C-alpha positions in Angstrom: 111.5 86.5 40.3 115.1 87.8 40.1 117.6 86.7 37.5 121.3 87.0 37.5 123.3 87.3 34.3 126.9 87.0 35.4 128.0 85.9 32.0 126.7 89.1 30.5 128.4 91.6 32.8 130.5 93.9 30.7 133.1 96.6 31.3 136.7 97.4 30.7 138.7 100.6 30.8 140.1 103.0 33.4 138.3 103.5 36.6 137.1 107.1 36.8 137.3 109.1 39.9 134.1 110.8 41.1 133.9 114.1 42.8 131.1 115.6 45.0 129.8 119.0 43.9 127.9 120.2 46.9 127.3 123.6 48.4 131.0 124.1 49.0 131.9 124.0 45.3 133.7 127.0 43.9 133.7 125.9 40.2 133.2 129.0 38.0 129.7 129.4 36.6 129.4 128.6 32.9 128.8 131.5 30.7 125.8 129.9 29.0 123.9 129.6 32.3 122.0 132.4 34.1 123.4 133.8 37.3 122.4 131.7 40.3 119.9 133.3 42.7 120.8 131.2 45.7 123.9 133.3 46.6 123.0 137.0 46.4 124.0 138.0 50.0 127.6 136.9 50.5 128.4 134.5 47.7 128.2 131.6 50.1 125.9 128.6 49.4 122.4 128.7 50.9 120.0 125.9 52.0 116.5 127.0 52.7 113.2 125.4 53.6 112.3 124.0 57.0 113.0 120.3 56.5 116.1 120.8 54.4 117.6 123.2 57.0 116.7 120.9 59.9 118.4 117.9 58.4 121.5 120.1 57.5 121.7 121.3 61.1 121.4 117.7 62.4 124.1 116.5 60.2 127.5 116.4 62.1 129.3 116.4 58.7 127.8 119.7 57.7 129.4 122.9 59.1 126.7 125.6 59.6 128.0 129.2 59.1 125.0 131.4 59.5 121.3 130.8 60.2 118.6 133.4 59.4 115.1 132.8 60.7 111.8 134.6 61.4 110.4 134.5 64.9 107.8 131.8 64.0 110.3 129.7 62.2 112.7 129.8 65.1 110.0 128.5 67.5 109.4 125.6 65.1 113.1 124.9 64.7 113.6 124.8 68.5 110.8 122.2 68.8 112.7 119.9 66.5 116.2 120.8 67.6 116.4 122.4 71.0 120.2 123.0 70.7 121.1 124.7 67.5 124.8 124.3 66.3 124.9 128.0 65.3 123.5 131.2 66.9 120.4 132.2 64.8 120.0 135.7 63.4 116.5 137.0 63.5 115.2 138.3 60.2 112.0 139.4 58.5 110.7 137.4 55.5 111.7 140.1 53.0 115.3 140.0 54.4 115.4 136.2 53.9 114.1 136.8 50.4 117.3 138.9 49.7 119.4 135.9 50.9 117.6 133.2 49.0 116.2 135.0 46.0 112.7 136.4 45.7 111.1 133.3 44.2 112.4 130.9 46.9 109.8 129.2 49.2 112.1 129.5 52.2 109.5 129.1 55.0 111.2 131.7 57.1 114.6 130.0 57.3 117.8 130.1 55.4 121.2 128.5 56.3 124.6 129.3 54.9 126.8 126.3 55.3 129.9 124.6 54.0 129.6 121.7 51.6 129.7 118.1 52.7 132.9 116.1 52.5 133.6 114.7 49.1 132.5 111.2 48.2 134.2 109.2 45.5 133.2 106.3 43.3 135.8 104.2 45.1 134.0 104.8 48.3 130.9 102.8 47.2 130.5 99.6 49.1 129.0 97.7 46.2 126.2 96.2 48.3 122.9 98.0 47.6 121.5 100.3 45.0 122.9 103.4 43.3 121.0 105.7 41.0 122.7 107.1 37.9 121.3 110.2 36.3 122.2 110.8 32.6 122.1 114.6 32.3 118.9 115.2 34.3 119.1 119.0 34.6 115.9 120.0 36.4 116.7 120.7 40.1 113.1 119.9 41.1 113.5 116.4 39.6 117.0 115.7 41.0 115.8 117.0 44.4 112.7 114.7 44.3 114.9 111.7 43.3 117.2 112.5 46.3 114.3 112.5 48.7 113.0 109.2 47.4 116.5 107.7 47.4 116.9 108.6 51.1 113.6 106.8 51.8 114.8 103.7 50.1 118.4 103.8 51.6 120.1 104.3 48.2 123.9 104.1 48.5 124.5 107.1 46.3 123.3 109.2 43.3 125.7 109.7 40.5 125.4 112.7 38.2 127.4 114.2 35.4 129.7 117.2 35.8 128.0 119.0 33.0 124.2 119.3 32.6 123.3 118.7 36.2 122.1 121.2 38.8 124.2 122.4 41.8 123.2 120.9 45.2 121.8 124.2 46.6 118.6 126.2 46.6 115.8 124.5 44.7 117.4 121.1 44.6 118.1 121.1 48.4 114.6 122.4 49.2 112.9 119.8 47.0 115.1 117.0 48.5 113.6 117.9 51.9 116.7 116.8 53.8 117.6 113.9 51.4 120.8 115.7 50.5 122.2 115.0 54.0 121.6 111.3 53.8 122.4 110.2 50.2 125.9 111.1 48.7 125.8 112.9 45.4 128.8 111.9 43.3 129.7 113.9 40.2 131.6 112.3 37.4 133.1 113.6 34.1 132.5 110.6 31.9 129.3 108.7 32.5 130.1 105.9 30.1 133.4 105.2 31.9 131.6 105.4 35.2 129.2 102.7 34.1 132.1 100.6 33.0 133.6 101.0 36.4 130.4 100.1 38.1 130.2 96.9 36.0 133.7 96.0 37.0 132.7 96.5 40.6 129.9 94.1 40.3 126.9 96.3 39.8 124.1 95.0 37.5 123.4 98.1 35.4 119.7 98.5 34.5 118.8 101.3 32.1 115.2 102.6 32.5 113.6 103.1 29.1 109.8 103.3 28.4 110.5 101.3 25.2 112.8 98.8 26.9 112.5 95.2 25.7 112.2 93.8 29.2 110.0 94.6 32.2 112.0 96.0 35.2 110.6 93.5 37.7 111.8 90.6 35.5 115.2 92.1 34.6 117.0 92.3 38.0 120.0 90.5 39.3 121.1 90.3 42.9 122.6 93.4 44.4 124.5 95.6 43.8 122.3 97.3 41.2 122.8 100.6 39.3 119.5 102.0 38.2 120.2 104.4 35.3 117.7 107.1 34.3 117.9 109.6 31.4 116.7 113.2 31.0 113.1 113.8 30.1 112.6 114.0 26.3 116.1 112.8 25.4 116.2 109.7 27.6 119.4 107.7 27.8 122.2 108.6 25.5 123.7 106.0 23.1 126.9 105.3 25.1 124.9 105.1 28.3 122.5 102.6 26.8 125.5 100.5 25.5 127.0 100.3 29.0 123.9 99.0 30.6 123.5 95.2 31.1 119.7 95.4 30.3 117.2 98.1 29.2 113.9 97.7 31.0 110.5 99.5 31.2 108.1 99.9 34.0 105.1 97.6 33.7 102.2 100.1 33.4 98.8 99.0 32.1 97.4 102.4 31.3 97.5 104.4 28.0 100.5 106.6 29.1 103.7 104.7 29.2 106.2 107.4 30.1 106.5 109.3 33.4 108.3 112.3 34.8 111.8 111.1 35.6 111.3 111.7 39.4 108.1 109.7 39.4 109.7 107.0 37.3 112.6 106.8 39.8 110.2 106.5 42.7 108.3 103.6 41.1 111.5 101.9 40.0 113.1 102.1 43.4 110.0 100.7 45.0 110.0 97.9 42.5 113.7 97.1 42.9 113.6 97.4 46.7 110.7 95.0 46.9 112.3 92.3 44.7 116.0 92.2 45.5 117.5 90.7 48.6 119.9 93.1 50.2 123.0 91.7 51.9 
């Protein structure tokens, strides 16, 4: 059963602008981070892995610059996409290793491409679900959340400028094409962003394993902002304060906390099952 708490919606302050940091970003690397391994060949962003590359090649908003493939991978690509938007360059697996980095599971294909057009907070339609990530730094987790978000037709994923991974390499591979279907919006101040979402009509649900309410019983009608925190630290204080409700997943077993990407998948399935989309 859904509940609406219109009298509890909060939020005042300036409306922050969001920016999209995708493969086209040229923001200087921070000195406290190790050098990226996704750009060793030319400095241009790289997407690798069969499904991630296929979805990028199918996306008319994505400009492909160079495609490197093994002979077997090219045959598989042409089965899915008979007309490639860029002329492929044949390469051996070790040559693609030098493009993607030696630890990348590239499946014999690597694509250099421009970033997607920027998406802004003000572009949100305010009709469905957005996922807000509070300093989730693991690219595997963010990629997995993107993939699930694409499956549940999430409107956008909002991340913080600092303490979030770039949308290349491991993240794009794990997203398995989800990056092409769900906008990734980067914001400077998450607390102000949640205030803005509240003003725009989003019911802000913070996922917390110790939350006082059960998620399925804490939902309003769309739009909904589902807020998830980093593993270990969870939601920060200001993030928690900007949520309309803090809710937990209803799990009968002994373990009450999950990996953030698994929690996101269950939460999105729960929310999508209960709410009535416009």
